[in-house]
C-alpha positions in Angstrom: -10.1 54.5 6.2 -11.6 54.8 2.7 -10.5 52.0 0.4 -9.4 53.2 -3.1 -11.8 52.3 -5.9 -10.8 49.5 -8.2 -12.0 49.0 -11.8 -12.6 45.6 -13.3 -13.0 45.5 -17.1 -15.2 42.5 -18.0 -13.8 42.2 -21.5 -10.8 40.7 -23.2 -11.0 43.2 -26.1 -7.7 45.0 -26.7 -9.6 47.8 -28.4 -11.7 48.5 -25.3 -8.6 48.5 -23.2 -6.8 50.9 -25.5 -9.8 53.2 -25.6 -10.0 53.3 -21.8 -6.2 54.0 -21.6 -6.7 56.8 -24.1 -9.1 58.4 -21.6 -6.5 58.0 -18.9 -8.3 55.1 -17.2 -6.2 52.0 -16.4 -8.3 49.0 -15.2 -7.0 47.2 -12.2 -8.0 43.8 -13.6 -9.3 42.3 -16.8 -11.9 39.6 -16.5 -13.1 38.4 -19.9 -16.6 36.8 -19.7 -18.1 34.0 -21.8 -21.8 34.4 -22.6 -24.0 33.1 -25.4 -24.3 36.0 -27.8 -27.0 34.4 -30.0 -29.8 36.8 -30.6 -33.3 35.8 -29.3 -36.1 35.2 -31.8 -37.2 38.7 -33.1 -34.8 40.4 -30.6 -34.0 43.9 -31.8 -30.2 44.6 -32.1 -30.3 47.4 -29.5 -32.1 45.1 -27.1 -29.4 42.4 -27.7 -26.6 44.8 -27.0 -28.3 45.9 -23.7 -29.0 42.3 -22.7 -25.5 41.0 -23.4 -23.6 43.8 -21.6 -25.9 43.1 -18.5 -25.2 39.4 -18.7 -21.4 40.0 -19.0 -21.5 42.3 -16.0 -23.6 39.8 -14.0 -21.2 37.0 -14.8 -18.2 39.0 -13.7 -20.0 40.0 -10.5 -20.7 36.4 -9.6 -17.0 35.4 -10.3 -15.8 38.2 -8.0 -18.5 37.8 -5.3 -16.8 37.3 -1.9 -13.3 37.8 -3.2 -11.5 39.7 -0.5 -9.1 41.3 -3.1 -11.9 43.4 -4.6 -14.0 44.8 -1.8 -14.5 48.3 -3.4 -14.7 47.5 -7.1 -16.5 48.8 -10.1 -17.2 46.3 -12.9 -17.5 47.7 -16.5 -18.9 45.5 -19.2 -19.8 46.3 -22.8 -21.2 44.7 -25.9 -21.1 46.0 -29.5 -23.7 45.0 -32.1 -23.5 45.9 -35.8 -26.9 45.8 -37.6 -28.5 46.6 -40.9 -32.1 47.2 -40.0 -33.0 44.4 -37.6 -30.4 42.0 -39.1 -27.4 41.5 -36.8 -24.0 41.1 -38.5 -22.0 38.7 -36.3 -18.2 38.7 -35.6 -16.5 37.5 -38.8 -14.5 34.3 -38.0 -14.3 33.0 -41.6 -13.4 34.9 -44.8 -16.9 34.1 -46.2 -18.5 35.7 -43.2 -16.5 38.9 -43.8 -17.2 38.9 -47.5 -20.9 38.5 -47.0 -20.9 41.3 -44.4 -19.0 43.7 -46.6 -21.3 43.1 -49.6 -24.3 43.7 -47.3 -22.8 47.0 -45.9 -21.7 48.3 -49.3 -23.5 51.5 -50.2 -25.8 51.3 -47.2 -26.3 52.8 -43.8 -25.9 50.5 -40.8 -26.1 51.1 -37.0 -23.6 50.2 -34.4 -25.0 49.7 -30.9 -22.9 49.4 -27.8 -24.5 48.5 -24.5 -22.6 49.6 -21.4 -23.2 48.1 -17.9 -21.6 49.3 -14.7 -21.8 47.4 -11.4 -21.1 49.8 -8.6 -19.4 48.8 -5.3 -22.8 48.4 -3.6 -23.9 46.1 -6.5 -26.2 48.5 -8.2 -26.4 48.1 -12.0 -26.3 51.2 -14.3 -26.8 50.8 -18.0 -26.4 53.0 -21.1 -27.0 52.3 -24.8 -25.1 54.2 -27.5 -26.0 54.2 -31.2 -23.9 55.4 -34.1 -25.0 55.5 -37.7 -22.4 54.6 -40.4 -22.8 54.8 -44.1 -20.4 52.9 -46.4 -19.6 54.0 -49.9 -20.3 51.5 -52.6 -17.4 49.1 -52.5 -15.7 47.8 -55.6 -14.8 44.2 -56.1 -11.1 45.2 -55.8 -11.7 47.0 -52.5 -13.5 44.0 -51.0 -10.9 41.5 -52.1 -8.0 43.7 -51.0 -9.6 44.2 -47.6 -10.3 40.5 -47.1 -6.6 39.9 -48.0 -5.5 42.3 -45.3 -7.0 40.1 -42.5 -8.3 43.2 -40.6 -11.8 41.7 -40.6 -10.9 38.8 -38.3 -13.0 38.7 -35.1 -14.7 42.1 -35.9 -18.4 42.6 -35.7 -19.7 43.4 -39.2 -16.5 42.1 -40.7 -14.6 45.4 -40.4 -12.5 47.6 -38.1 -13.2 51.3 -38.6 -9.8 52.3 -37.0 -8.0 50.4 -39.8 -8.2 50.3 -43.6 -12.0 50.2 -43.5 -12.0 53.8 -42.3 -11.6 54.7 -46.0 -15.0 53.0 -46.7 -17.0 55.4 -44.4 -18.9 58.1 -46.4 -20.8 59.4 -43.4 -20.8 58.8 -39.6 -23.4 60.3 -37.2 -22.6 59.8 -33.5 -19.7 58.5 -31.6 -16.6 57.3 -33.5 -15.2 55.5 -30.5 -18.5 53.6 -30.2 -17.8 52.0 -33.6 -14.3 51.0 -32.4 -15.9 49.3 -29.4 -16.4 51.7 -26.5 -18.1 55.1 -26.5 -15.7 57.2 -24.5 -17.9 60.1 -23.6 -20.7 57.9 -22.3 -18.3 55.5 -20.5 -16.5 58.3 -18.7 -19.8 60.0 -17.8 -21.2 56.7 -16.5 -18.1 56.0 -14.3 -17.9 59.6 -12.9 -21.6 59.7 -12.3 -21.3 56.8 -10.0 -18.4 58.1 -8.1 -15.4 56.6 -9.8 -12.5 59.1 -10.1 -11.9 59.1 -13.8 -9.2 61.8 -13.6 -6.9 60.1 -11.1 -4.7 58.7 -13.8 -4.5 62.1 -15.5 -2.4 63.4 -12.7 0.2 60.7 -13.2 0.5 61.6 -16.9 1.9 65.1 -16.3 
């Protein structure tokens, strides 16, 4: 008897969960992980995204190790980093953080990196890094102040959420839009299917 595959999402991000569901994939379990996201000295943003997603996946793997409920599971972890050059813009927790980030992004091109890490049922690690370039228009004082008042910056890397009001700030985007939201769908689906996970099983239930 072949046990059905299970998917563990090692994230508490509602955006990542919504994106997976958009692709017809429903995780069997959510397992948010807590890792130190501080960049290393001179660590490039893309290296940071790759390292953090691996650490999140490894943490989740250790938590589930030996748990009889998950004998045939995949673990998916992701980490998104927003950067201008080599400067990483952290998640905005305070309004001053968001204000500084928006002024830094105004009229400039920045990069959004998402590291993906998949742990297969035989405990192999598969990784992928996705990069999207985003250019903001030059923001007026009124636009910045109004956006800050909206509160949509809270907890967002770079102090903005592209799927909300800040979508009107984007003058140009090269690459994956869903990557900027938090999970590049094309690459995620390809990573899962390439390792034997049935990404279309949920589609049949939607008909």
